[in-house]
C-alpha positions, -999 to 999 in steps of 0.1 A, spaced: -512 -29 -75 -502 0 -54 -519 34 -50 -497 64 -47 -514 95 -33 -496 129 -34 -502 151 -3 -481 180 -14 -443 189 -13 -426 155 -9 -453 138 11 -470 106 -2 -490 77 10 -484 44 -7 -508 15 -2 -513 -20 -16 -547 -24 0 -533 -42 30 -506 -19 42 -502 19 40 -469 38 42 -465 75 47 -434 93 35 -421 128 46 -453 141 62 -449 179 60 -485 190 64 -487 216 92 -474 248 78 -478 237 42 -505 257 26 -506 232 -4 -509 201 18 -539 179 9 -543 163 43 -541 171 80 -521 152 106 -553 141 124 -567 125 92 -545 95 96 -561 67 117 -540 37 107 -505 34 92 -479 7 91 -449 30 89 -437 65 83 -405 68 62 -385 100 67 -358 107 41 -339 134 60 -340 157 90 -352 190 75 -384 204 89 -402 202 56 -397 164 56 -398 154 93 -429 176 95 -457 160 115 -440 126 119 -440 126 157 -477 136 160 -488 111 134 -467 83 148 -482 89 183 -517 88 170 -514 58 147 -487 37 163 -468 37 130 -432 25 130 -408 52 119 -382 41 95 -352 64 88 -315 67 91 -298 58 124 -297 94 137 -333 102 129 -345 69 144 -326 78 176 -341 113 175 -376 99 175 -367 71 199 -357 97 225 -393 110 222 -407 76 232 -416 66 196 -409 33 179 -383 36 152 -362 13 131 -327 26 120 -313 20 86 -285 36 67 -273 43 32 -272 10 12 -290 -9 39 -323 -25 35 -348 -45 56 -378 -67 51 -407 -56 73 -441 -71 77 -455 -45 52 -427 -47 26 -390 -40 20 -373 -6 25 -338 2 12 -321 36 16 -301 50 -13 -277 80 -14 -291 115 -19 -270 146 -22 -285 171 2 -283 180 39 -300 166 70 -299 190 100 -327 188 125 -353 213 137 -328 229 160 -298 225 138 -288 191 153 -270 166 132 -294 140 119 -272 118 97 -271 115 59 -300 124 36 -314 94 17 -336 83 -10 -359 52 -6 -367 22 -27 -399 7 -13 -411 -27 -24 -448 -29 -14 -471 -55 -27 -446 -65 -54 -444 -29 -67 -411 -10 -66 -413 27 -59 -383 51 -57 -388 82 -36 -356 103 -43 -360 125 -12 -342 158 -17 -313 154 -40 -293 167 -68 -287 146 -99 -261 119 -95 -248 93 -119 -255 64 -96 -291 68 -103 -283 44 -132 -274 18 -106 -306 23 -87 -325 17 -119 -304 -13 -129 -301 -31 -95 -334 -24 -79 -356 -20 -110 -375 -22 -130 -390 6 -110 -428 9 -112 -426 46 -103 -400 73 -95 -410 103 -74 -385 130 -82 -380 166 -69 -380 192 -96 -381 225 -78 -345 236 -83 -327 259 -59 -325 232 -31 -327 201 -53 -327 190 -90 -344 214 -114 -365 202 -143 -338 195 -167 -317 175 -142 -348 156 -132 -354 147 -168 -319 133 -170 -327 114 -138 -356 97 -155 -332 87 -183 -309 71 -157 -336 54 -136 -359 42 -165 -390 39 -143 -423 29 -158 -436 63 -148 -421 94 -132 -440 118 -111 -427 153 -100 -427 166 -64 -410 192 -43 -423 223 -62 -444 254 -56 -444 250 -18 -420 280 -13 -412 309 -37 -377 296 -45 -391 263 -59 -421 277 -78 -416 259 -111 -442 245 -136 -444 207 -132 -461 204 -166 -428 213 -182 -411 183 -166 -439 160 -178 -437 173 -213 -399 170 -215 -399 134 -202 -427 123 -225 -410 140 -255 -377 122 -247 -394 88 -248 -401 83 -211 -434 85 -193 -443 111 -167 -476 122 -152 -486 151 -130 -504 141 -98 -520 171 -81 -521 172 -43 -549 150 -30 -549 129 -62 -536 94 -68 -520 72 -94 -520 34 -95 -490 14 -106 
């Protein structure tokens, strides 16, 4: 069993009781965040999907405090390595078995510039296998047909965490189609309401997925779901 805790925007902790992984820790500057950087005492890894500030967020501070390994694309790993942090580089289509579980990067259609506009490689989604559970975190992305391959090759997915906010990523209807492609056991919306351009109602996504024969649930910031 794995416990997925939503911390707001695209930030999650995923734990199997032995290991805990943090993804895209945008907490400082996020009024909807359900945790603070200093609240993390022990982490195995921090996975960063791309270079934008609302995903890199507090990675450096949390990694320094916890000793967590940073896992991301080659450019982001080098970005943090230059700051004296321990990072492991992956790239799109590549995966690696770590002590805590397996991480594979998938494509995502988005951007990945850094805090000062520097090039930080390609954006990515993540398939995390932790404690025998497979969780897909889509990162920031538009809808793409190869989501079918993600569901077929790396599934069955126990959960899919999908952006729904529109404007910068998939909107609700595209995210519903993504669920059809991925066929996860449960889909959970993220990347909404943080900023005015992405202020959408996540309950509409949940209703549309459930009406179409899939399963979706809403997880409020600070709350968890077990898969």
